[in-house]
C-alpha atoms as a printed R data frame, in Angstrom:
    type eleno elety resid chain resno       x       y       z
1   ATOM     1    CA   MET     A     1 -13.832 -32.927 -25.615
2   ATOM     2    CA   LYS     A     2 -11.379 -29.697 -25.219
3   ATOM     3    CA   THR     A     3  -9.596 -31.672 -22.611
4   ATOM     4    CA   THR     A     4  -9.447 -34.660 -25.111
5   ATOM     5    CA   CYS     A     5  -7.711 -32.221 -27.953
6   ATOM     6    CA   THR     A     6  -5.729 -31.023 -25.476
7   ATOM     7    CA   LEU     A     7  -4.044 -34.144 -24.257
8   ATOM     8    CA   LEU     A     8  -3.860 -34.994 -28.085
9   ATOM     9    CA   LEU     A     9  -1.997 -32.047 -29.004
10  ATOM    10    CA   LEU     A    10   0.493 -32.277 -26.274
11  ATOM    11    CA   LEU     A    11   0.861 -36.195 -26.941
12  ATOM    12    CA   ALA     A    12   1.527 -35.321 -30.517
13  ATOM    13    CA   LEU     A    13   3.870 -32.544 -29.472
14  ATOM    14    CA   GLY     A    14   5.971 -34.886 -27.082
15  ATOM    15    CA   TRP     A    15   6.366 -37.175 -30.211
16  ATOM    16    CA   THR     A    16   7.300 -34.429 -32.631
17  ATOM    17    CA   THR     A    17  10.074 -33.067 -29.967
18  ATOM    18    CA   ALA     A    18  11.609 -36.454 -29.461
19  ATOM    19    CA   LYS     A    19  11.947 -36.604 -33.318
20  ATOM    20    CA   ALA     A    20  13.161 -33.227 -33.611
21  ATOM    21    CA   GLN     A    21  15.708 -33.955 -31.068
22  ATOM    22    CA   GLU     A    22  16.996 -37.391 -32.413
23  ATOM    23    CA   LYS     A    23  19.434 -38.193 -29.218
24  ATOM    24    CA   LEU     A    24  18.790 -35.254 -27.073
25  ATOM    25    CA   PRO     A    25  17.036 -36.490 -23.749
26  ATOM    26    CA   VAL     A    26  12.990 -36.391 -23.762
27  ATOM    27    CA   ASP     A    27  10.680 -37.642 -21.250
28  ATOM    28    CA   LEU     A    28   6.614 -37.525 -21.722
29  ATOM    29    CA   LYS     A    29   4.545 -38.501 -18.645
30  ATOM    30    CA   VAL     A    30   1.131 -38.511 -17.778
31  ATOM    31    CA   GLU     A    31  -0.166 -38.544 -14.317
32  ATOM    32    CA   ALA     A    32  -3.654 -38.815 -12.992
33  ATOM    33    CA   ARG     A    33  -4.919 -39.512  -9.476
34  ATOM    34    CA   GLY     A    34  -8.847 -40.118  -8.223
35  ATOM    35    CA   ASP     A    35  -9.923 -40.419  -4.859
36  ATOM    36    CA   TYR     A    36 -13.003 -41.130  -2.623
37  ATOM    37    CA   GLN     A    37 -13.505 -38.317   0.065
38  ATOM    38    CA   ARG     A    38 -15.456 -37.530   2.895
39  ATOM    39    CA   THR     A    39 -15.427 -34.071   4.460
40  ATOM    40    CA   SER     A    40 -18.085 -32.364   6.774
41  ATOM    41    CA   ILE     A    41 -17.977 -29.334   9.515
42  ATOM    42    CA   ASP     A    42 -19.125 -30.074  12.919
43  ATOM    43    CA   GLY     A    43 -20.311 -33.382  11.910
44  ATOM    44    CA   GLU     A    44 -22.337 -31.922   8.761
45  ATOM    45    CA   ASP     A    45 -21.172 -33.417   5.244
46  ATOM    46    CA   ILE     A    46 -20.334 -31.095   2.903
47  ATOM    47    CA   LYS     A    47 -22.241 -32.353  -0.315
48  ATOM    48    CA   ASP     A    48 -19.573 -31.219  -3.002
49  ATOM    49    CA   GLU     A    49 -16.748 -32.876  -1.098
50  ATOM    50    CA   CYS     A    50 -18.081 -36.141  -0.856
51  ATOM    51    CA   GLY     A    51 -18.055 -38.964  -2.729
52  ATOM    52    CA   PHE     A    52 -15.526 -40.504  -5.269
53  ATOM    53    CA   LYS     A    53 -13.664 -37.496  -7.323
54  ATOM    54    CA   GLY     A    54 -11.564 -37.135 -10.050
55  ATOM    55    CA   ASN     A    55  -8.419 -35.403  -8.590
56  ATOM    56    CA   ILE     A    56  -5.988 -34.683 -11.107
57  ATOM    57    CA   VAL     A    57  -4.999 -35.351 -14.613
58  ATOM    58    CA   ASP     A    58  -1.634 -33.628 -16.229
59  ATOM    59    CA   VAL     A    59   1.135 -33.876 -18.684
60  ATOM    60    CA   VAL     A    60   4.831 -33.305 -17.853
61  ATOM    61    CA   LEU     A    61   6.659 -32.689 -20.992
62  ATOM    62    CA   LYS     A    62  10.572 -32.474 -20.070
63  ATOM    63    CA   GLY     A    63  13.830 -32.091 -22.133
64  ATOM    64    CA   GLU     A    64  16.736 -30.814 -23.679
65  ATOM    65    CA   LEU     A    65  17.170 -28.453 -27.187
66  ATOM    66    CA   SER     A    66  20.581 -28.576 -26.615
67  ATOM    67    CA   PRO     A    67  23.707 -29.088 -24.199
68  ATOM    68    CA   LYS     A    68  22.661 -25.522 -22.787
69  ATOM    69    CA   PHE     A    69  19.068 -25.029 -23.089
70  ATOM    70    CA   SER     A    70  16.508 -27.481 -21.431
71  ATOM    71    CA   TYR     A    71  12.842 -27.079 -21.032
72  ATOM    72    CA   ALA     A    72   9.888 -28.351 -18.990
73  ATOM    73    CA   TYR     A    73   6.128 -28.188 -19.070
74  ATOM    74    CA   ARG     A    74   3.474 -29.683 -16.640
75  ATOM    75    CA   GLN     A    75  -0.261 -29.049 -17.660
76  ATOM    76    CA   ARG     A    76  -3.486 -29.955 -15.620
77  ATOM    77    CA   LEU     A    77  -5.817 -30.847 -18.248
78  ATOM    78    CA   ASN     A    78  -8.753 -30.811 -15.625
79  ATOM    79    CA   GLY     A    79  -8.237 -27.170 -14.997
80  ATOM    80    CA   ILE     A    80  -9.524 -26.102 -18.429
81  ATOM    81    CA   ASN     A    81 -13.106 -24.901 -18.356
82  ATOM    82    CA   LYS     A    82 -14.842 -22.134 -19.183
83  ATOM    83    CA   ASP     A    83 -13.781 -20.335 -15.986
84  ATOM    84    CA   TYR     A    84 -10.157 -20.903 -16.006
85  ATOM    85    CA   LYS     A    85  -8.008 -20.399 -19.083
86  ATOM    86    CA   PHE     A    86  -5.555 -22.999 -21.063
87  ATOM    87    CA   PHE     A    87  -2.373 -20.805 -19.434
88  ATOM    88    CA   ASP     A    88  -4.046 -20.631 -16.158
89  ATOM    89    CA   ALA     A    89  -4.002 -24.673 -16.025
90  ATOM    90    CA   THR     A    90  -0.258 -24.587 -16.780
91  ATOM    91    CA   ASP     A    91   1.817 -25.386 -13.775
92  ATOM    92    CA   TRP     A    92   5.139 -24.813 -15.414
93  ATOM    93    CA   LEU     A    93   6.744 -23.701 -18.572
94  ATOM    94    CA   PHE     A    94   9.959 -22.507 -19.144
95  ATOM    95    CA   LEU     A    95  13.365 -22.441 -20.950
96  ATOM    96    CA   LYS     A    96  16.604 -22.819 -18.874
97  ATOM    97    CA   TYR     A    97  19.829 -21.859 -20.387
98  ATOM    98    CA   LYS     A    98  22.987 -23.220 -18.435
99  ATOM    99    CA   ALA     A    99  25.535 -20.453 -18.697
100 ATOM   100    CA   THR     A   100  28.522 -22.394 -16.853
101 ATOM   101    CA   ASP     A   101  28.202 -25.226 -14.737
102 ATOM   102    CA   GLN     A   102  27.345 -23.007 -11.664
103 ATOM   103    CA   LEU     A   103  25.247 -20.244 -13.616
104 ATOM   104    CA   ALA     A   104  21.637 -20.617 -15.240
105 ATOM   105    CA   VAL     A   105  18.988 -18.501 -15.962
106 ATOM   106    CA   SER     A   106  15.415 -19.153 -16.803
107 ATOM   107    CA   ALA     A   107  12.291 -17.596 -18.248
108 ATOM   108    CA   GLY     A   108   8.931 -18.548 -18.134
109 ATOM   109    CA   LYS     A   109   6.107 -20.101 -15.824
110 ATOM   110    CA   TYR     A   110   7.288 -21.546 -12.445
111 ATOM   111    CA   VAL     A   111   6.585 -22.025  -8.601
112 ATOM   112    CA   VAL     A   112   6.815 -18.598  -6.841
113 ATOM   113    CA   LEU     A   113  10.167 -18.938  -4.845
114 ATOM   114    CA   VAL     A   114   8.533 -18.625  -1.259
115 ATOM   115    CA   ALA     A   115  10.440 -21.422   0.508
116 ATOM   116    CA   GLY     A   116   8.895 -24.317   2.681
117 ATOM   117    CA   TRP     A   117   8.824 -28.155   2.561
118 ATOM   118    CA   GLU     A   118   5.057 -27.579   2.809
119 ATOM   119    CA   LEU     A   119   4.914 -25.920  -0.285
120 ATOM   120    CA   ASP     A   120   7.374 -27.989  -2.163
121 ATOM   121    CA   PRO     A   121   5.487 -30.910  -3.303
122 ATOM   122    CA   ALA     A   122   3.398 -31.386  -6.861
123 ATOM   123    CA   PRO     A   123  -0.406 -30.523  -6.357
124 ATOM   124    CA   ILE     A   124  -0.965 -34.001  -7.011
125 ATOM   125    CA   ASP     A   125   1.137 -35.301  -4.238
126 ATOM   126    CA   CYS     A   126  -0.636 -33.191  -1.715
127 ATOM   127    CA   TYR     A   127  -3.207 -34.303   0.231
128 ATOM   128    CA   TYR     A   128  -4.126 -31.401   2.976
129 ATOM   129    CA   LEU     A   129  -2.514 -28.172   3.791
130 ATOM   130    CA   SER     A   130  -2.521 -25.265   5.581
131 ATOM   131    CA   GLU     A   131  -4.628 -22.446   4.894
132 ATOM   132    CA   PHE     A   132  -2.116 -20.284   3.627
133 ATOM   133    CA   CYS     A   133  -1.326 -22.463   1.066
134 ATOM   134    CA   TYR     A   134  -4.939 -22.787  -0.038
135 ATOM   135    CA   ASN     A   135  -4.706 -18.908  -1.082
136 ATOM   136    CA   PHE     A   136  -1.688 -18.580  -2.340
137 ATOM   137    CA   ALA     A   137  -0.978 -18.749  -6.561
138 ATOM   138    CA   CYS     A   138   1.952 -20.458  -6.428
139 ATOM   139    CA   TYR     A   139   2.471 -20.773 -10.354
140 ATOM   140    CA   GLN     A   140   3.414 -17.481 -11.914
141 ATOM   141    CA   TRP     A   141   5.239 -15.960 -14.828
142 ATOM   142    CA   GLY     A   142   8.880 -14.388 -14.105
143 ATOM   143    CA   VAL     A   143  12.801 -14.837 -14.780
144 ATOM   144    CA   SER     A   144  14.827 -16.239 -12.537
145 ATOM   145    CA   ALA     A   145  19.219 -16.747 -12.124
146 ATOM   146    CA   GLU     A   146  20.435 -19.696 -10.318
147 ATOM   147    CA   TYR     A   147  24.130 -19.943  -8.857
148 ATOM   148    CA   GLN     A   148  24.994 -23.348  -7.163
149 ATOM   149    CA   THR     A   149  28.363 -23.343  -5.405
150 ATOM   150    CA   LYS     A   150  31.365 -26.119  -6.544
151 ATOM   151    CA   SER     A   151  30.898 -28.359  -4.118
152 ATOM   152    CA   GLY     A   152  27.068 -28.620  -5.141
153 ATOM   153    CA   ASN     A   153  25.959 -27.811  -1.617
154 ATOM   154    CA   ASP     A   154  24.028 -24.933  -1.834
155 ATOM   155    CA   ALA     A   155  21.566 -22.936  -4.557
156 ATOM   156    CA   PHE     A   156  20.998 -19.488  -4.612
157 ATOM   157    CA   THR     A   157  18.042 -18.252  -6.671
158 ATOM   158    CA   LEU     A   158  17.041 -14.683  -7.303
159 ATOM   159    CA   GLN     A   159  13.496 -14.293  -8.992
160 ATOM   160    CA   ALA     A   160  11.306 -11.504 -10.303
161 ATOM   161    CA   CYS     A   161   7.774 -12.726 -11.202
162 ATOM   162    CA   GLN     A   162   4.022 -11.920 -11.019
163 ATOM   163    CA   SER     A   163   2.821 -11.652  -7.844
164 ATOM   164    CA   PRO     A   164   0.529 -14.193  -6.378
165 ATOM   165    CA   PHE     A   165  -1.873 -11.616  -5.594
166 ATOM   166    CA   SER     A   166  -2.002 -10.405  -9.312
167 ATOM   167    CA   LYS     A   167  -5.431 -12.148 -10.517
168 ATOM   168    CA   GLN     A   168  -7.167  -9.415  -7.842
169 ATOM   169    CA   HIS     A   169  -4.448  -6.891  -8.304
170 ATOM   170    CA   PRO     A   170  -3.034  -7.251 -11.837
171 ATOM   171    CA   ASP     A   171   0.561  -5.157 -12.898
172 ATOM   172    CA   THR     A   172   1.860  -6.640  -9.327
173 ATOM   173    CA   TYR     A   173   4.980  -8.191  -8.655
174 ATOM   174    CA   ALA     A   174   7.305 -10.413  -6.582
175 ATOM   175    CA   TYR     A   175  10.695 -10.339  -5.768
176 ATOM   176    CA   ASN     A   176  12.356 -13.260  -4.394
177 ATOM   177    CA   LEU     A   177  15.778 -15.050  -2.924
178 ATOM   178    CA   MET     A   178  16.099 -18.483  -2.475
179 ATOM   179    CA   TRP     A   179  18.390 -20.520  -0.351
180 ATOM   180    CA   HIS     A   180  18.193 -24.351  -1.154
181 ATOM   181    CA   GLY     A   181  21.144 -26.641   0.514
182 ATOM   182    CA   ARG     A   182  22.187 -30.403   1.874
183 ATOM   183    CA   HIS     A   183  24.804 -30.614   4.747
184 ATOM   184    CA   GLY     A   184  25.013 -33.916   6.245
185 ATOM   185    CA   PHE     A   185  21.425 -34.801   7.646
186 ATOM   186    CA   TYR     A   186  20.179 -31.024   7.194
187 ATOM   187    CA   GLU     A   187  18.515 -29.610   4.319
188 ATOM   188    CA   PRO     A   188  17.418 -26.147   4.298
189 ATOM   189    CA   LEU     A   189  15.045 -24.474   1.855
190 ATOM   190    CA   TRP     A   190  15.098 -20.637   3.067
191 ATOM   191    CA   SER     A   191  14.081 -17.564   1.400
192 ATOM   192    CA   VAL     A   192  13.416 -13.781   1.719
193 ATOM   193    CA   ASN     A   193  10.353 -12.234  -0.232
194 ATOM   194    CA   ALA     A   194   9.013  -8.881  -1.000
195 ATOM   195    CA   ILE     A   195   5.177  -9.624  -2.598
196 ATOM   196    CA   GLU     A   196   3.126  -6.585  -3.597
197 ATOM   197    CA   TYR     A   197  -0.381  -7.481  -2.440
198 ATOM   198    CA   GLU     A   198  -1.705  -3.894  -3.949
199 ATOM   199    CA   LYS     A   199  -0.190  -1.624  -6.735
200 ATOM   200    CA   GLY     A   200   2.875  -0.084  -4.588
201 ATOM   201    CA   LYS     A   201   2.217  -2.061  -1.457
202 ATOM   202    CA   PHE     A   202   4.673  -4.893   0.054
203 ATOM   203    CA   PHE     A   203   4.226  -7.688   2.404
204 ATOM   204    CA   SER     A   204   7.957  -8.974   3.339
205 ATOM   205    CA   TYR     A   205   8.076 -13.112   3.980
206 ATOM   206    CA   ILE     A   206  10.577 -14.605   5.880
207 ATOM   207    CA   SER     A   207  10.301 -18.249   5.364
208 ATOM   208    CA   LEU     A   208  12.458 -20.464   7.011
209 ATOM   209    CA   GLY     A   209  11.809 -24.423   5.725
210 ATOM   210    CA   ASN     A   210  14.126 -26.776   7.692
211 ATOM   211    CA   ARG     A   211  14.527 -30.847   6.821
212 ATOM   212    CA   PHE     A   212  16.067 -33.060   9.036
213 ATOM   213    CA   HIS     A   213  17.176 -36.708   7.601
214 ATOM   214    CA   ILE     A   214  17.348 -39.224  10.702
215 ATOM   215    CA   GLY     A   215  19.266 -42.602   9.139
216 ATOM   216    CA   GLU     A   216  17.687 -43.778   6.262
217 ATOM   217    CA   LYS     A   217  13.892 -44.048   7.114
218 ATOM   218    CA   VAL     A   218  12.546 -41.038   8.954
219 ATOM   219    CA   GLN     A   219  12.494 -37.478   7.957
220 ATOM   220    CA   VAL     A   220  11.133 -34.764   9.871
221 ATOM   221    CA   ASP     A   221  10.246 -30.826   8.148
222 ATOM   222    CA   PHE     A   222   9.720 -28.047  10.263
223 ATOM   223    CA   ASP     A   223   8.758 -24.837   8.491
224 ATOM   224    CA   PHE     A   224   8.101 -21.098   9.567
225 ATOM   225    CA   MET     A   225   7.058 -17.926   7.513
226 ATOM   226    CA   ASN     A   226   6.636 -14.697   9.255
227 ATOM   227    CA   ARG     A   227   4.702 -12.174   7.385
228 ATOM   228    CA   ALA     A   228   4.711  -8.377   7.685
229 ATOM   229    CA   ALA     A   229   3.132  -5.321   5.369
230 ATOM   230    CA   LYS     A   230   4.877  -1.749   5.643
231 ATOM   231    CA   GLY     A   231   5.184  -0.469   9.114
232 ATOM   232    CA   GLN     A   232   4.610  -3.859  10.823
233 ATOM   233    CA   THR     A   233   7.683  -4.621  13.036
234 ATOM   234    CA   PHE     A   234   6.094  -7.389  15.008
235 ATOM   235    CA   PHE     A   235   7.294 -11.169  14.778
236 ATOM   236    CA   GLY     A   236   5.033 -14.157  14.871
237 ATOM   237    CA   ARG     A   237   1.612 -12.224  14.720
238 ATOM   238    CA   ASP     A   238   1.240 -13.184  11.164
239 ATOM   239    CA   CYS     A   239   2.824 -16.193  10.455
240 ATOM   240    CA   THR     A   240   2.040 -19.891   9.406
241 ATOM   241    CA   ILE     A   241   4.075 -23.204  11.151
242 ATOM   242    CA   SER     A   242   3.815 -26.548   9.997
243 ATOM   243    CA   GLY     A   243   5.408 -29.675  10.624
244 ATOM   244    CA   GLN     A   244   5.282 -33.512   9.200
245 ATOM   245    CA   ILE     A   245   7.315 -36.609  10.449
246 ATOM   246    CA   SER     A   246   7.467 -39.382   7.380
247 ATOM   247    CA   TYR     A   247   8.637 -43.077   8.474
248 ATOM   248    CA   ARG     A   248   8.930 -45.356   5.459
249 ATOM   249    CA   PRO     A   249   9.562 -48.785   7.150
250 ATOM   250    CA   THR     A   250  10.026 -50.401   3.696
251 ATOM   251    CA   GLN     A   251  10.495 -49.248   0.055
252 ATOM   252    CA   LYS     A   252   7.078 -49.772  -0.686
253 ATOM   253    CA   PHE     A   253   5.154 -48.216   2.623
254 ATOM   254    CA   HIS     A   254   5.460 -44.600   3.902
255 ATOM   255    CA   LEU     A   255   3.417 -43.186   7.175
256 ATOM   256    CA   PHE     A   256   3.454 -39.951   8.119
257 ATOM   257    CA   THR     A   257   1.664 -37.305  10.133
258 ATOM   258    CA   LYS     A   258   1.580 -33.350  10.037
259 ATOM   259    CA   MET     A   259   0.217 -30.482  11.779
260 ATOM   260    CA   SER     A   260   0.148 -26.881  10.273
261 ATOM   261    CA   TYR     A   261  -1.033 -23.741  12.580
262 ATOM   262    CA   ASP     A   262  -1.963 -20.377  11.182
263 ATOM   263    CA   VAL     A   263  -2.725 -16.717  12.718
264 ATOM   264    CA   ASN     A   264  -3.003 -13.339  11.848
265 ATOM   265    CA   ASN     A   265  -3.741 -11.067  15.077
266 ATOM   266    CA   THR     A   266  -2.496  -7.673  13.468
267 ATOM   267    CA   GLY     A   267  -5.423  -5.734  13.261
268 ATOM   268    CA   SER     A   268  -4.734  -5.382   8.927
269 ATOM   269    CA   ALA     A   269  -6.401  -6.432   6.631
270 ATOM   270    CA   ALA     A   270  -3.140  -6.424   4.326
271 ATOM   271    CA   ASP     A   271  -2.930 -10.292   4.394
272 ATOM   272    CA   LYS     A   272  -4.911 -11.792   1.659
273 ATOM   273    CA   ALA     A   273  -4.147 -15.267   2.584
274 ATOM   274    CA   VAL     A   274  -4.666 -15.669   5.857
275 ATOM   275    CA   GLN     A   275  -6.805 -13.277   6.856
276 ATOM   276    CA   ASP     A   276  -6.859 -11.064  10.296
277 ATOM   277    CA   GLY     A   277  -8.669 -12.638  13.462
278 ATOM   278    CA   THR     A   278  -7.436 -16.232  12.385
279 ATOM   279    CA   GLU     A   279  -6.046 -18.450  14.447
280 ATOM   280    CA   ILE     A   280  -6.457 -22.249  13.309
281 ATOM   281    CA   THR     A   281  -4.556 -25.530  13.748
282 ATOM   282    CA   ARG     A   282  -4.709 -28.529  11.657
283 ATOM   283    CA   VAL     A   283  -3.715 -32.270  12.184
284 ATOM   284    CA   GLY     A   284  -3.792 -35.604  10.459
285 ATOM   285    CA   ALA     A   285  -1.962 -38.533   9.364
286 ATOM   286    CA   GLY     A   286  -1.803 -40.859   6.731
287 ATOM   287    CA   PHE     A   287  -0.109 -43.302   4.597
288 ATOM   288    CA   GLU     A   288   1.076 -44.238   1.294
289 ATOM   289    CA   TYR     A   289   1.591 -47.447  -0.719
290 ATOM   290    CA   PHE     A   290   3.555 -48.327  -3.976
291 ATOM   291    CA   PRO     A   291   3.384 -51.996  -5.015
292 ATOM   292    CA   LEU     A   292   5.491 -51.591  -7.924
293 ATOM   293    CA   LYS     A   293   8.451 -50.674  -5.526
294 ATOM   294    CA   ASP     A   294   8.502 -46.976  -7.534
295 ATOM   295    CA   ASN     A   295   6.267 -44.304  -7.586
296 ATOM   296    CA   ARG     A   296   4.375 -45.509 -11.040
297 ATOM   297    CA   VAL     A   297   1.370 -46.610  -8.607
298 ATOM   298    CA   ARG     A   298   0.451 -45.449  -5.143
299 ATOM   299    CA   ILE     A   299  -2.355 -46.265  -2.989
300 ATOM   300    CA   HIS     A   300  -2.747 -43.569  -0.182
301 ATOM   301    CA   GLY     A   301  -5.144 -42.708   2.636
302 ATOM   302    CA   ASN     A   302  -5.445 -39.962   5.037
303 ATOM   303    CA   TYR     A   303  -7.531 -37.808   7.814
304 ATOM   304    CA   SER     A   304  -7.354 -34.817   9.065
305 ATOM   305    CA   TYR     A   305  -8.817 -32.565  11.690
306 ATOM   306    CA   SER     A   306  -8.924 -28.694  12.320
307 ATOM   307    CA   PHE     A   307  -9.719 -26.457  15.049
308 ATOM   308    CA   GLY     A   308  -9.743 -22.695  15.952
309 ATOM   309    CA   LYS     A   309 -11.317 -19.712  14.069
310 ATOM   310    CA   ASN     A   310 -11.000 -18.795  10.497
311 ATOM   311    CA   SER     A   311 -12.094 -15.290  10.067
312 ATOM   312    CA   ASN     A   312 -12.261 -15.959   6.125
313 ATOM   313    CA   PRO     A   313 -16.209 -17.513   5.468
314 ATOM   314    CA   ASN     A   314 -14.787 -19.056   2.380
315 ATOM   315    CA   GLY     A   315 -11.447 -20.322   3.788
316 ATOM   316    CA   VAL     A   316 -10.900 -23.800   3.424
317 ATOM   317    CA   VAL     A   317  -9.385 -24.706   6.742
318 ATOM   318    CA   GLN     A   318 -12.428 -23.972   9.242
319 ATOM   319    CA   ASP     A   319 -12.948 -24.668  12.823
320 ATOM   320    CA   LYS     A   320 -14.425 -28.443  13.403
321 ATOM   321    CA   LEU     A   321 -13.567 -29.506   9.566
322 ATOM   322    CA   SER     A   322 -13.010 -33.276   9.300
323 ATOM   323    CA   ALA     A   323 -11.387 -34.667   5.986
324 ATOM   324    CA   LEU     A   324 -11.121 -38.245   4.897
325 ATOM   325    CA   ASN     A   325  -9.640 -39.238   2.108
326 ATOM   326    CA   VAL     A   326  -8.448 -42.444   0.291
327 ATOM   327    CA   GLY     A   327  -7.063 -42.596  -3.411
328 ATOM   328    CA   VAL     A   328  -4.880 -43.999  -6.140
329 ATOM   329    CA   THR     A   329  -2.207 -42.194  -8.495
330 ATOM   330    CA   TRP     A   330  -0.858 -43.730 -11.736
331 ATOM   331    CA   ARG     A   331   2.106 -42.269 -14.033
332 ATOM   332    CA   VAL     A   332   2.874 -43.254 -17.171
333 ATOM   333    CA   LYS     A   333   5.870 -42.787 -19.075
334 ATOM   334    CA   VAL     A   334   5.090 -42.539 -22.817
335 ATOM   335    CA   LEU     A   335   8.571 -41.417 -24.224
């Protein structure tokens, strides 16, 4: 009942906004995804993760208040419950001011700017992830400033926001600098980050996302993220590596294979996302089919398997984890 009332409120908000803005652009969408899944560890099914499941339903509202002011809002309706407050289920809600053609500033809730193509897709478009991604609260409140070069080939964004670990350690923050470019077939998404994991204690991230466009049908992603706490000078002992090869033979059909590798052998308990003693690999493959030649309807299927050690007993990616997922996604444009 609460979710239904929220949906009606959001639809009314979108209609009112469109009327108020008259000819200014406004876009309101409803998205939903449902899956059949079968998840097991060493051949034993995980009962709560098997069967037909509702995955995500959300509302996306974007528009302009004036030629210089724009806004964006995405609310996951399935995330609102007694343990999960309304704004916890808000992915982003921000106001953007475009000062010039090259400079813009934003304030509100948005993605924490830690680079990497694995972190880039919306949750409704994610099927299986590395262990790091499952333990990183990537939507936080903050402010940012973006500068785009005159050529449009490069954009640099500086962000100050709440730490992804602020729920466990309040009044902690993150400071991020991201570079997104496009140079021919190469599309980099890099960042350097200082993230407070406890009050006054920082992790430094170097995250290098690399995308290669090979012709019109093949895309290769390769991400490398190195993490280090104060006093740790080693490289590659606490890191996540992920990669994906995508092939789109036709406009309607998409094939992909993906792997991820998480390791932490630092001997330190500082990393809350990938705990010390972890070395886990995940591999898988899948497909997407778009019967309408656009993204309004999508049928997907994928399978993944992981092996190694995860020292976090509550972690998602465990040794001998087998996950099968088949489902359908639909998107409706309301306004």
